[in-house]
The first five atom37 places (N, CA, C, CB, O) and aatype in JSON, in Angstrom:
{
  "aatype": [12, 13, 13, 5, 10, 14, 16, 12, 15, 17, 0, 10, 19, 9, 14, 0, 10, 10, 10, 5, 4, 19, 13, 2, 16, 7, 10, 0, 10, 0, 12, 0, 1, 9, 7, 0, 11, 16, 15, 3, 12, 0, 5, 10, 12, 14, 13, 10, 10, 1, 16, 17, 12, 18, 16, 15, 7, 19, 12, 18, 15, 19, 5, 15, 0, 19, 3, 11, 17, 14, 16, 19, 13, 5, 19, 10, 13, 1, 12, 2, 14, 0, 15, 19, 18, 12, 3, 10, 9, 1, 18, 0, 13, 12, 14, 2, 0, 18, 2, 11, 8, 0, 10, 14, 3, 8, 9, 17, 10, 9, 0, 13, 7, 17, 0, 10, 19, 0, 7, 19, 0, 7, 13, 9, 13, 13, 17, 11, 0, 6, 6, 6, 18, 7, 1, 7],
  "atom_mask": [
    [1, 1, 1, 1, 1],
    [1, 1, 1, 1, 1],
    [1, 1, 1, 1, 1],
    [1, 1, 1, 1, 1],
    [1, 1, 1, 1, 1],
    [1, 1, 1, 1, 1],
    [1, 1, 1, 1, 1],
    [1, 1, 1, 1, 1],
    [1, 1, 1, 1, 1],
    [1, 1, 1, 1, 1],
    [1, 1, 1, 1, 1],
    [1, 1, 1, 1, 1],
    [1, 1, 1, 1, 1],
    [1, 1, 1, 1, 1],
    [1, 1, 1, 1, 1],
    [1, 1, 1, 1, 1],
    [1, 1, 1, 1, 1],
    [1, 1, 1, 1, 1],
    [1, 1, 1, 1, 1],
    [1, 1, 1, 1, 1],
    [1, 1, 1, 1, 1],
    [1, 1, 1, 1, 1],
    [1, 1, 1, 1, 1],
    [1, 1, 1, 1, 1],
    [1, 1, 1, 1, 1],
    [1, 1, 1, 0, 1],
    [1, 1, 1, 1, 1],
    [1, 1, 1, 1, 1],
    [1, 1, 1, 1, 1],
    [1, 1, 1, 1, 1],
    [1, 1, 1, 1, 1],
    [1, 1, 1, 1, 1],
    [1, 1, 1, 1, 1],
    [1, 1, 1, 1, 1],
    [1, 1, 1, 0, 1],
    [1, 1, 1, 1, 1],
    [1, 1, 1, 1, 1],
    [1, 1, 1, 1, 1],
    [1, 1, 1, 1, 1],
    [1, 1, 1, 1, 1],
    [1, 1, 1, 1, 1],
    [1, 1, 1, 1, 1],
    [1, 1, 1, 1, 1],
    [1, 1, 1, 1, 1],
    [1, 1, 1, 1, 1],
    [1, 1, 1, 1, 1],
    [1, 1, 1, 1, 1],
    [1, 1, 1, 1, 1],
    [1, 1, 1, 1, 1],
    [1, 1, 1, 1, 1],
    [1, 1, 1, 1, 1],
    [1, 1, 1, 1, 1],
    [1, 1, 1, 1, 1],
    [1, 1, 1, 1, 1],
    [1, 1, 1, 1, 1],
    [1, 1, 1, 1, 1],
    [1, 1, 1, 0, 1],
    [1, 1, 1, 1, 1],
    [1, 1, 1, 1, 1],
    [1, 1, 1, 1, 1],
    [1, 1, 1, 1, 1],
    [1, 1, 1, 1, 1],
    [1, 1, 1, 1, 1],
    [1, 1, 1, 1, 1],
    [1, 1, 1, 1, 1],
    [1, 1, 1, 1, 1],
    [1, 1, 1, 1, 1],
    [1, 1, 1, 1, 1],
    [1, 1, 1, 1, 1],
    [1, 1, 1, 1, 1],
    [1, 1, 1, 1, 1],
    [1, 1, 1, 1, 1],
    [1, 1, 1, 1, 1],
    [1, 1, 1, 1, 1],
    [1, 1, 1, 1, 1],
    [1, 1, 1, 1, 1],
    [1, 1, 1, 1, 1],
    [1, 1, 1, 1, 1],
    [1, 1, 1, 1, 1],
    [1, 1, 1, 1, 1],
    [1, 1, 1, 1, 1],
    [1, 1, 1, 1, 1],
    [1, 1, 1, 1, 1],
    [1, 1, 1, 1, 1],
    [1, 1, 1, 1, 1],
    [1, 1, 1, 1, 1],
    [1, 1, 1, 1, 1],
    [1, 1, 1, 1, 1],
    [1, 1, 1, 1, 1],
    [1, 1, 1, 1, 1],
    [1, 1, 1, 1, 1],
    [1, 1, 1, 1, 1],
    [1, 1, 1, 1, 1],
    [1, 1, 1, 1, 1],
    [1, 1, 1, 1, 1],
    [1, 1, 1, 1, 1],
    [1, 1, 1, 1, 1],
    [1, 1, 1, 1, 1],
    [1, 1, 1, 1, 1],
    [1, 1, 1, 1, 1],
    [1, 1, 1, 1, 1],
    [1, 1, 1, 1, 1],
    [1, 1, 1, 1, 1],
    [1, 1, 1, 1, 1],
    [1, 1, 1, 1, 1],
    [1, 1, 1, 1, 1],
    [1, 1, 1, 1, 1],
    [1, 1, 1, 1, 1],
    [1, 1, 1, 1, 1],
    [1, 1, 1, 1, 1],
    [1, 1, 1, 1, 1],
    [1, 1, 1, 1, 1],
    [1, 1, 1, 0, 1],
    [1, 1, 1, 1, 1],
    [1, 1, 1, 1, 1],
    [1, 1, 1, 1, 1],
    [1, 1, 1, 1, 1],
    [1, 1, 1, 1, 1],
    [1, 1, 1, 0, 1],
    [1, 1, 1, 1, 1],
    [1, 1, 1, 1, 1],
    [1, 1, 1, 0, 1],
    [1, 1, 1, 1, 1],
    [1, 1, 1, 1, 1],
    [1, 1, 1, 1, 1],
    [1, 1, 1, 1, 1],
    [1, 1, 1, 1, 1],
    [1, 1, 1, 1, 1],
    [1, 1, 1, 1, 1],
    [1, 1, 1, 1, 1],
    [1, 1, 1, 1, 1],
    [1, 1, 1, 1, 1],
    [1, 1, 1, 1, 1],
    [1, 1, 1, 0, 1],
    [1, 1, 1, 1, 1],
    [1, 1, 1, 0, 1]
  ],
  "atom_positions": [
    [[31.32, 74.07, 79.56], [32.51, 74.72, 80.08], [32.82, 74.18, 81.47], [32.33, 76.26, 80.12], [31.92, 74.05, 82.3]],
    [[34.07, 73.86, 81.73], [34.47, 73.23, 82.98], [35.22, 74.19, 83.88], [35.32, 72.01, 82.7], [36.14, 73.79, 84.59]],
    [[34.84, 75.43, 83.86], [35.51, 76.44, 84.67], [34.75, 76.61, 85.98], [35.61, 77.79, 83.91], [33.53, 76.7, 85.99]],
    [[35.49, 76.65, 87.08], [34.87, 76.83, 88.38], [35.55, 77.97, 89.09], [34.94, 75.53, 89.22], [36.78, 78.05, 89.13]],
    [[34.77, 78.84, 89.65], [35.33, 79.96, 90.41], [35.86, 79.46, 91.75], [34.26, 81.06, 90.63], [35.29, 78.54, 92.33]],
    [[36.94, 80.05, 92.23], [37.47, 79.64, 93.54], [36.44, 79.88, 94.64], [38.77, 80.41, 93.85], [35.69, 80.86, 94.62]],
    [[36.43, 78.97, 95.59], [35.55, 79.11, 96.75], [36.41, 79.25, 98.01], [34.58, 77.9, 96.88], [37.63, 79.13, 97.95]],
    [[35.75, 79.51, 99.13], [36.48, 79.66, 100.39], [37.19, 78.36, 100.8], [35.52, 80.1, 101.49], [38.2, 78.4, 101.5]],
    [[36.67, 77.24, 100.36], [37.31, 75.96, 100.73], [38.7, 75.84, 100.11], [36.44, 74.78, 100.29], [39.54, 75.08, 100.61]],
    [[38.96, 76.56, 99.04], [40.29, 76.5, 98.42], [41.37, 77.01, 99.36], [40.3, 77.31, 97.12], [42.54, 76.64, 99.21]],
    [[41.02, 77.85, 100.31], [42.0, 78.36, 101.27], [42.54, 77.25, 102.17], [41.38, 79.47, 102.12], [43.6, 77.4, 102.77]],
    [[41.81, 76.13, 102.27], [42.28, 75.01, 103.09], [43.51, 74.33, 102.51], [41.16, 73.99, 103.25], [44.18, 73.56, 103.19]],
    [[43.81, 74.61, 101.25], [44.99, 74.02, 100.62], [46.27, 74.53, 101.29], [45.01, 74.35, 99.11], [47.24, 73.78, 101.42]],
    [[46.27, 75.78, 101.72], [47.49, 76.37, 102.3], [47.91, 75.65, 103.58], [47.28, 77.86, 102.6], [49.06, 75.2, 103.65]],
    [[47.04, 75.5, 104.6], [47.5, 74.77, 105.78], [47.79, 73.29, 105.5], [46.47, 74.88, 106.88], [48.67, 72.7, 106.11]],
    [[47.04, 72.69, 104.57], [47.3, 71.28, 104.23], [48.69, 71.13, 103.61], [46.23, 70.74, 103.25], [49.42, 70.2, 103.96]],
    [[49.06, 72.03, 102.72], [50.39, 71.96, 102.1], [51.5, 72.29, 103.09], [50.46, 72.91, 100.92], [52.59, 71.72, 103.01]],
    [[51.25, 73.2, 104.01], [52.26, 73.5, 105.04], [52.51, 72.29, 105.93], [51.81, 74.7, 105.88], [53.65, 71.97, 106.25]],
    [[51.43, 71.62, 106.34], [51.6, 70.42, 107.15], [52.33, 69.33, 106.37], [50.23, 69.9, 107.63], [53.2, 68.64, 106.91]],
    [[51.99, 69.17, 105.11], [52.66, 68.18, 104.27], [54.13, 68.53, 104.08], [51.97, 68.05, 102.91], [54.98, 67.64, 104.03]],
    [[54.43, 69.8, 103.97], [55.82, 70.24, 103.81], [56.65, 69.87, 105.04], [55.89, 71.76, 103.57], [57.79, 69.4, 104.9]],
    [[56.1, 70.06, 106.23], [56.8, 69.69, 107.46], [57.0, 68.18, 107.51], [56.02, 70.17, 108.71], [58.07, 67.69, 107.87]],
    [[55.95, 67.44, 107.15], [56.05, 65.97, 107.12], [57.13, 65.52, 106.14], [54.68, 65.35, 106.74], [57.98, 64.69, 106.48]],
    [[57.1, 66.06, 104.92], [58.08, 65.67, 103.9], [59.5, 66.03, 104.31], [57.75, 66.34, 102.57], [60.43, 65.27, 104.05]],
    [[59.68, 67.17, 104.94], [61.01, 67.58, 105.4], [61.54, 66.61, 106.44], [60.97, 69.0, 105.97], [62.71, 66.24, 106.41]],
    [[60.67, 66.2, 107.37], [61.08, 65.22, 108.38], [61.51, 63.91, 107.75], [0.0, 0.0, 0.0], [62.52, 63.33, 108.14]],
    [[60.72, 63.43, 106.78], [61.09, 62.18, 106.09], [62.4, 62.35, 105.31], [59.97, 61.75, 105.14], [63.24, 61.45, 105.3]],
    [[62.56, 63.49, 104.66], [63.77, 63.73, 103.88], [65.01, 63.76, 104.79], [63.66, 65.06, 103.11], [66.05, 63.23, 104.42]],
    [[64.89, 64.36, 105.96], [66.02, 64.39, 106.89], [66.37, 62.99, 107.37], [65.7, 65.3, 108.08], [67.55, 62.64, 107.45]],
    [[65.36, 62.19, 107.69], [65.62, 60.82, 108.14], [66.26, 60.0, 107.02], [64.32, 60.15, 108.61], [67.21, 59.26, 107.25]],
    [[65.72, 60.13, 105.81], [66.26, 59.36, 104.7], [67.66, 59.85, 104.31], [65.33, 59.44, 103.49], [68.47, 59.06, 103.82]],
    [[67.96, 61.12, 104.53], [69.3, 61.62, 104.24], [70.33, 60.96, 105.15], [69.35, 63.15, 104.42], [71.42, 60.6, 104.7]],
    [[69.98, 60.8, 106.43], [70.92, 60.12, 107.33], [71.08, 58.66, 106.96], [70.45, 60.24, 108.77], [72.19, 58.13, 106.95]],
    [[69.97, 57.99, 106.65], [70.04, 56.58, 106.27], [70.81, 56.42, 104.96], [68.62, 55.97, 106.13], [71.63, 55.51, 104.83]],
    [[70.56, 57.3, 104.0], [71.24, 57.24, 102.72], [72.72, 57.55, 102.82], [0.0, 0.0, 0.0], [73.51, 57.06, 102.01]],
    [[73.12, 58.36, 103.8], [74.54, 58.67, 103.98], [75.32, 57.45, 104.44], [74.71, 59.81, 104.98], [76.5, 57.32, 104.14]],
    [[74.66, 56.56, 105.17], [75.34, 55.36, 105.68], [75.14, 54.14, 104.78], [74.83, 55.04, 107.08], [75.99, 53.25, 104.72]],
    [[74.01, 54.09, 104.07], [73.66, 52.92, 103.27], [73.43, 53.36, 101.84], [72.41, 52.21, 103.83], [72.35, 53.85, 101.5]],
    [[74.41, 53.17, 101.0], [74.28, 53.63, 99.61], [73.28, 52.78, 98.82], [75.64, 53.59, 98.92], [72.74, 53.25, 97.81]],
    [[73.02, 51.56, 99.24], [72.05, 50.72, 98.55], [70.61, 51.19, 98.74], [72.17, 49.29, 99.02], [69.71, 50.72, 98.05]],
    [[70.39, 52.1, 99.66], [69.05, 52.62, 99.9], [68.51, 53.32, 98.65], [69.05, 53.59, 101.1], [67.3, 53.34, 98.42]],
    [[69.39, 53.89, 97.85], [68.97, 54.55, 96.61], [68.33, 53.55, 95.64], [70.16, 55.24, 95.94], [67.48, 53.94, 94.84]],
    [[68.73, 52.3, 95.7], [68.14, 51.27, 94.84], [66.78, 50.81, 95.36], [69.08, 50.08, 94.73], [65.92, 50.41, 94.57]],
    [[66.59, 50.86, 96.66], [65.36, 50.39, 97.28], [64.25, 51.44, 97.29], [65.66, 49.94, 98.69], [63.07, 51.1, 97.24]],
    [[64.62, 52.7, 97.37], [63.64, 53.78, 97.52], [62.59, 53.85, 96.41], [64.36, 55.08, 97.59], [61.42, 54.04, 96.74]],
    [[62.92, 53.71, 95.13], [61.87, 53.77, 94.11], [60.78, 52.72, 94.31], [62.48, 53.61, 92.75], [59.6, 53.0, 94.07]],
    [[61.16, 51.52, 94.73], [60.18, 50.46, 94.95], [59.3, 50.76, 96.16], [60.88, 49.11, 95.14], [58.09, 50.56, 96.13]],
    [[59.93, 51.26, 97.23], [59.16, 51.61, 98.42], [58.19, 52.76, 98.14], [60.1, 51.99, 99.57], [57.03, 52.71, 98.55]],
    [[58.66, 53.77, 97.45], [57.81, 54.92, 97.15], [56.67, 54.57, 96.19], [58.63, 56.04, 96.57], [55.56, 55.07, 96.34]],
    [[56.95, 53.72, 95.23], [55.89, 53.3, 94.28], [54.82, 52.49, 95.0], [56.5, 52.47, 93.11], [53.63, 52.68, 94.76]],
    [[55.23, 51.6, 95.88], [54.27, 50.81, 96.65], [53.44, 51.72, 97.55], [54.99, 49.74, 97.5], [52.23, 51.55, 97.66]],
    [[54.09, 52.68, 98.18], [53.37, 53.62, 99.05], [52.38, 54.44, 98.22], [54.37, 54.56, 99.78], [51.27, 54.71, 98.68]],
    [[52.77, 54.83, 97.02], [51.88, 55.61, 96.16], [50.62, 54.8, 95.82], [52.61, 56.03, 94.87], [49.51, 55.33, 95.9]],
    [[50.8, 53.53, 95.44], [49.65, 52.72, 95.05], [48.73, 52.42, 96.23], [50.13, 51.41, 94.43], [47.52, 52.27, 96.04]],
    [[49.26, 52.34, 97.43], [48.41, 52.07, 98.6], [47.88, 53.34, 99.24], [49.18, 51.27, 99.62], [47.13, 53.26, 100.21]],
    [[48.25, 54.49, 98.72], [47.81, 55.76, 99.31], [46.6, 56.37, 98.62], [48.93, 56.74, 99.28], [46.04, 57.33, 99.13]],
    [[46.2, 55.85, 97.5], [45.04, 56.39, 96.82], [45.33, 57.62, 96.01], [0.0, 0.0, 0.0], [44.6, 58.61, 96.09]],
    [[46.38, 57.58, 95.22], [46.7, 58.73, 94.37], [45.62, 58.96, 93.33], [48.06, 58.52, 93.68], [45.27, 60.11, 93.05]],
    [[45.07, 57.9, 92.76], [44.06, 58.02, 91.72], [42.64, 57.86, 92.26], [44.31, 57.0, 90.64], [41.68, 58.0, 91.51]],
    [[42.49, 57.56, 93.53], [41.18, 57.35, 94.13], [41.26, 57.76, 95.6], [40.7, 55.87, 93.99], [42.35, 57.89, 96.15]],
    [[40.13, 57.97, 96.22], [40.09, 58.31, 97.63], [40.06, 57.05, 98.47], [38.88, 59.2, 97.95], [39.16, 56.22, 98.32]],
    [[41.03, 56.9, 99.35], [41.08, 55.74, 100.23], [39.91, 55.76, 101.21], [42.43, 55.69, 100.99], [39.43, 54.71, 101.63]],
    [[39.45, 56.96, 101.57], [38.36, 57.08, 102.53], [37.13, 56.3, 102.08], [37.99, 58.56, 102.73], [36.48, 55.66, 102.91]],
    [[36.81, 56.33, 100.81], [35.62, 55.63, 100.33], [35.92, 54.23, 99.8], [34.96, 56.44, 99.24], [35.0, 53.43, 99.65]],
    [[37.17, 53.92, 99.53], [37.52, 52.63, 98.93], [37.61, 51.49, 99.93], [38.82, 52.74, 98.19], [37.46, 50.33, 99.56]],
    [[37.86, 51.79, 101.19], [38.12, 50.73, 102.18], [36.94, 50.49, 103.12], [39.35, 51.08, 102.99], [37.11, 49.83, 104.14]],
    [[35.77, 51.0, 102.8], [34.62, 50.88, 103.7], [34.21, 49.42, 103.96], [33.46, 51.63, 103.13], [33.66, 49.14, 105.02]],
    [[34.46, 48.52, 103.04], [34.04, 47.13, 103.19], [35.13, 46.25, 103.8], [33.63, 46.57, 101.85], [34.92, 45.05, 103.97]],
    [[36.26, 46.81, 104.11], [37.37, 46.05, 104.66], [37.2, 45.89, 106.17], [38.71, 46.73, 104.34], [36.41, 46.61, 106.78]],
    [[37.94, 44.96, 106.78], [37.91, 44.85, 108.25], [38.38, 46.15, 108.9], [38.78, 43.66, 108.72], [39.18, 46.89, 108.32]],
    [[37.9, 46.4, 110.07], [38.15, 47.67, 110.76], [39.64, 47.97, 110.92], [37.49, 47.66, 112.12], [40.04, 49.13, 110.8]],
    [[40.44, 46.97, 111.2], [41.88, 47.18, 111.4], [42.51, 47.78, 110.14], [42.59, 45.86, 111.76], [43.29, 48.73, 110.22]],
    [[42.16, 47.24, 108.98], [42.71, 47.73, 107.73], [42.16, 49.11, 107.39], [42.41, 46.75, 106.6], [42.87, 49.94, 106.82]],
    [[40.91, 49.36, 107.73], [40.34, 50.69, 107.5], [41.12, 51.74, 108.28], [38.86, 50.73, 107.91], [41.45, 52.8, 107.74]],
    [[41.41, 51.46, 109.53], [42.16, 52.42, 110.36], [43.56, 52.63, 109.81], [42.24, 51.93, 111.83], [44.02, 53.76, 109.71]],
    [[44.24, 51.54, 109.44], [45.6, 51.66, 108.91], [45.64, 52.48, 107.61], [46.19, 50.28, 108.66], [46.49, 53.35, 107.46]],
    [[44.73, 52.2, 106.7], [44.72, 52.92, 105.43], [44.31, 54.38, 105.6], [43.79, 52.23, 104.44], [44.8, 55.25, 104.9]],
    [[43.42, 54.64, 106.52], [42.99, 56.03, 106.74], [44.02, 56.84, 107.52], [41.66, 56.05, 107.48], [43.98, 58.07, 107.49]],
    [[44.93, 56.18, 108.22], [45.99, 56.88, 108.95], [47.23, 57.08, 108.09], [46.35, 56.11, 110.2], [48.17, 57.75, 108.52]],
    [[47.26, 56.51, 106.9], [48.38, 56.66, 105.98], [48.59, 58.15, 105.7], [48.13, 55.87, 104.64], [47.68, 58.81, 105.18]],
    [[49.76, 58.71, 106.05], [49.95, 60.16, 105.9], [49.78, 60.66, 104.47], [51.31, 60.53, 106.39], [49.24, 61.75, 104.27]],
    [[50.22, 59.91, 103.5], [50.05, 60.36, 102.11], [48.57, 60.47, 101.76], [50.76, 59.4, 101.13], [48.15, 61.42, 101.1]],
    [[47.8, 59.51, 102.21], [46.35, 59.53, 101.96], [45.68, 60.68, 102.69], [45.72, 58.2, 102.39], [44.78, 61.33, 102.15]],
    [[46.11, 60.94, 103.9], [45.52, 62.03, 104.69], [45.74, 63.37, 103.99], [46.13, 62.06, 106.11], [44.79, 64.14, 103.84]],
    [[46.95, 63.64, 103.57], [47.24, 64.93, 102.94], [46.56, 65.06, 101.57], [48.75, 65.12, 102.78], [46.08, 66.13, 101.21]],
    [[46.52, 63.97, 100.81], [45.83, 64.03, 99.51], [44.33, 64.26, 99.69], [46.08, 62.74, 98.7], [43.73, 65.03, 98.94]],
    [[43.74, 63.59, 100.67], [42.3, 63.78, 100.88], [41.99, 65.19, 101.36], [41.79, 62.76, 101.89], [40.95, 65.74, 100.99]],
    [[42.86, 65.78, 102.16], [42.64, 67.17, 102.59], [42.64, 68.12, 101.4], [43.71, 67.59, 103.61], [41.8, 69.01, 101.3]],
    [[43.58, 67.92, 100.51], [43.66, 68.8, 99.34], [42.51, 68.52, 98.37], [45.01, 68.63, 98.62], [41.96, 69.45, 97.79]],
    [[42.16, 67.26, 98.18], [40.99, 66.93, 97.35], [39.73, 67.59, 97.89], [40.79, 65.41, 97.27], [38.94, 68.16, 97.13]],
    [[39.56, 67.51, 99.2], [38.36, 68.09, 99.81], [38.34, 69.61, 99.64], [38.29, 67.73, 101.3], [37.28, 70.2, 99.44]],
    [[39.52, 70.25, 99.73], [39.58, 71.7, 99.57], [39.14, 72.13, 98.17], [41.0, 72.21, 99.84], [38.44, 73.13, 98.01]],
    [[39.54, 71.37, 97.17], [39.19, 71.73, 95.79], [37.82, 71.21, 95.36], [40.24, 71.21, 94.85], [37.17, 71.81, 94.51]],
    [[37.39, 70.1, 95.93], [36.12, 69.48, 95.51], [35.26, 69.11, 96.72], [36.39, 68.23, 94.64], [35.02, 67.92, 96.94]],
    [[34.8, 70.06, 97.51], [34.04, 69.71, 98.71], [32.71, 69.02, 98.4], [33.77, 70.95, 99.54], [32.24, 68.21, 99.2]],
    [[32.11, 69.31, 97.26], [30.83, 68.69, 96.91], [30.98, 67.21, 96.56], [30.2, 69.42, 95.75], [30.01, 66.46, 96.65]],
    [[32.17, 66.8, 96.15], [32.39, 65.39, 95.81], [32.42, 64.51, 97.05], [33.71, 65.24, 95.03], [32.35, 63.29, 96.94]],
    [[32.51, 65.11, 98.23], [32.61, 64.36, 99.48], [31.28, 64.31, 100.23], [33.67, 64.96, 100.36], [31.28, 64.01, 101.42]],
    [[30.17, 64.6, 99.58], [28.88, 64.54, 100.26], [28.57, 63.15, 100.78], [27.78, 65.01, 99.33], [28.11, 62.98, 101.91]],
    [[28.81, 62.14, 99.94], [28.51, 60.76, 100.34], [29.48, 60.27, 101.41], [28.56, 59.84, 99.11], [29.06, 59.66, 102.39]],
    [[30.76, 60.52, 101.23], [31.78, 60.08, 102.18], [32.54, 61.31, 102.68], [32.76, 59.04, 101.52], [33.59, 61.66, 102.15]],
    [[32.0, 61.96, 103.68], [32.64, 63.16, 104.22], [33.94, 62.78, 104.93], [31.69, 63.9, 105.19], [34.08, 61.67, 105.46]],
    [[34.86, 63.69, 104.93], [36.11, 63.46, 105.65], [35.83, 63.42, 107.14], [37.16, 64.56, 105.31], [34.97, 64.15, 107.63]],
    [[36.53, 62.57, 107.87], [36.33, 62.54, 109.32], [36.7, 63.88, 109.95], [37.16, 61.41, 109.96], [37.57, 64.6, 109.44]],
    [[36.05, 64.21, 111.04], [36.31, 65.48, 111.71], [37.75, 65.57, 112.22], [35.34, 65.67, 112.86], [38.31, 66.66, 112.31]],
    [[38.33, 64.45, 112.56], [39.66, 64.45, 113.16], [40.8, 64.36, 112.14], [39.77, 63.31, 114.11], [41.95, 64.18, 112.53]],
    [[40.52, 64.48, 110.87], [41.58, 64.31, 109.86], [42.63, 65.43, 109.96], [40.97, 64.3, 108.44], [43.81, 65.19, 109.69]],
    [[42.22, 66.63, 110.35], [43.2, 67.7, 110.53], [44.13, 67.39, 111.7], [42.49, 69.06, 110.76], [45.31, 67.72, 111.65]],
    [[43.61, 66.76, 112.74], [44.47, 66.37, 113.86], [45.45, 65.29, 113.44], [43.62, 65.89, 115.05], [46.61, 65.29, 113.87]],
    [[44.99, 64.36, 112.62], [45.88, 63.31, 112.12], [46.99, 63.94, 111.27], [45.08, 62.26, 111.29], [48.16, 63.58, 111.41]],
    [[46.62, 64.87, 110.39], [47.61, 65.54, 109.54], [48.61, 66.32, 110.39], [46.91, 66.48, 108.54], [49.81, 66.29, 110.12]],
    [[48.13, 67.01, 111.41], [49.02, 67.77, 112.29], [49.93, 66.81, 113.06], [48.21, 68.64, 113.27], [51.12, 67.08, 113.22]],
    [[49.37, 65.7, 113.54], [50.17, 64.73, 114.29], [51.27, 64.12, 113.44], [0.0, 0.0, 0.0], [52.41, 64.0, 113.91]],
    [[50.95, 63.74, 112.19], [51.98, 63.19, 111.3], [53.07, 64.23, 111.03], [51.36, 62.72, 109.98], [54.25, 63.91, 111.03]],
    [[52.67, 65.48, 110.8], [53.66, 66.53, 110.54], [54.55, 66.74, 111.76], [52.96, 67.84, 110.15], [55.77, 66.87, 111.62]],
    [[53.96, 66.77, 112.92], [54.73, 66.99, 114.14], [55.69, 65.83, 114.41], [53.79, 67.17, 115.33], [56.87, 66.05, 114.68]],
    [[55.19, 64.61, 114.33], [56.02, 63.44, 114.61], [57.15, 63.31, 113.58], [55.16, 62.16, 114.6], [58.31, 63.16, 113.96]],
    [[56.81, 63.38, 112.3], [57.84, 63.22, 111.27], [58.82, 64.38, 111.29], [57.2, 63.1, 109.88], [60.03, 64.18, 111.14]],
    [[58.33, 65.6, 111.47], [59.21, 66.76, 111.47], [60.2, 66.73, 112.63], [0.0, 0.0, 0.0], [61.4, 66.91, 112.43]],
    [[59.7, 66.5, 113.83], [60.57, 66.48, 115.02], [61.48, 65.25, 115.0], [59.73, 66.49, 116.31], [62.69, 65.37, 115.21]],
    [[60.92, 64.07, 114.75], [61.74, 62.85, 114.75], [62.78, 62.87, 113.64], [60.84, 61.61, 114.6], [63.92, 62.47, 113.86]],
    [[62.41, 63.34, 112.46], [63.37, 63.43, 111.36], [64.49, 64.39, 111.65], [0.0, 0.0, 0.0], [65.65, 64.11, 111.36]],
    [[64.15, 65.54, 112.24], [65.18, 66.52, 112.58], [66.13, 65.97, 113.63], [64.54, 67.82, 113.09], [67.35, 66.08, 113.49]],
    [[65.59, 65.37, 114.68], [66.45, 64.84, 115.75], [67.31, 63.69, 115.23], [65.59, 64.35, 116.95], [68.5, 63.62, 115.54]],
    [[66.71, 62.8, 114.44], [67.46, 61.67, 113.88], [68.61, 62.16, 113.0], [66.53, 60.76, 113.08], [69.71, 61.63, 113.07]],
    [[68.35, 63.17, 112.18], [69.39, 63.74, 111.32], [70.45, 64.46, 112.14], [68.77, 64.71, 110.3], [71.64, 64.31, 111.89]],
    [[70.02, 65.21, 113.11], [70.91, 66.04, 113.93], [71.85, 65.21, 114.79], [70.09, 66.97, 114.81], [72.98, 65.63, 115.04]],
    [[71.4, 64.04, 115.24], [72.23, 63.19, 116.11], [73.5, 62.71, 115.42], [71.43, 61.98, 116.58], [74.5, 62.42, 116.09]],
    [[73.5, 62.61, 114.1], [74.69, 62.14, 113.38], [75.34, 63.28, 112.59], [74.31, 60.98, 112.43], [76.08, 63.03, 111.64]],
    [[75.06, 64.49, 112.97], [75.56, 65.66, 112.24], [77.08, 65.68, 112.1], [75.1, 66.92, 112.92], [77.6, 66.04, 111.04]],
    [[77.78, 65.32, 113.14], [79.24, 65.39, 113.09], [79.87, 64.33, 112.2], [79.79, 65.27, 114.48], [81.05, 64.44, 111.87]],
    [[79.11, 63.31, 111.8], [79.64, 62.25, 110.94], [79.5, 62.54, 109.46], [78.94, 60.97, 111.25], [80.16, 61.88, 108.66]],
    [[78.69, 63.49, 109.05], [78.43, 63.73, 107.63], [79.68, 64.3, 106.95], [77.23, 64.69, 107.44], [80.33, 65.2, 107.48]],
    [[79.99, 63.77, 105.79], [81.09, 64.28, 104.99], [82.45, 63.82, 105.46], [0.0, 0.0, 0.0], [83.46, 64.37, 105.03]],
    [[82.5, 62.84, 106.32], [83.79, 62.37, 106.85], [84.05, 60.92, 106.43], [83.82, 62.49, 108.39], [84.13, 60.02, 107.26]],
    [[84.16, 60.72, 105.15], [84.56, 59.45, 104.57], [83.75, 58.32, 104.99], [0.0, 0.0, 0.0], [84.0, 57.19, 104.56]]
  ]
}
């Protein structure tokens, strides 16, 4: 039987999803402004998102996959916001699976930083062109 009772670590999903929601909203606001001016962006977005998905570790944990890479690439892949949020949620549901490769202590700060930067920058970027929306 593959049934597991909820543990206290499952509560970590709530703040992780809230941070991801702020991050996603910031990106959506920025892309809305870009898409309002550039209609060809709709053709480019599926390719960009698919590439981001494959480099973010949707089917695997980037934290453990890049250990043999040069340090520069390790830092870049571990700072990838999609990877950060997925690893936080994976850890919340499966904390025992991370015994060998524990999440870094600062991953919550990285997640908060991405949410803050994307949320604020996306809002300001969208808001600056507010008077132009819907005007031909």
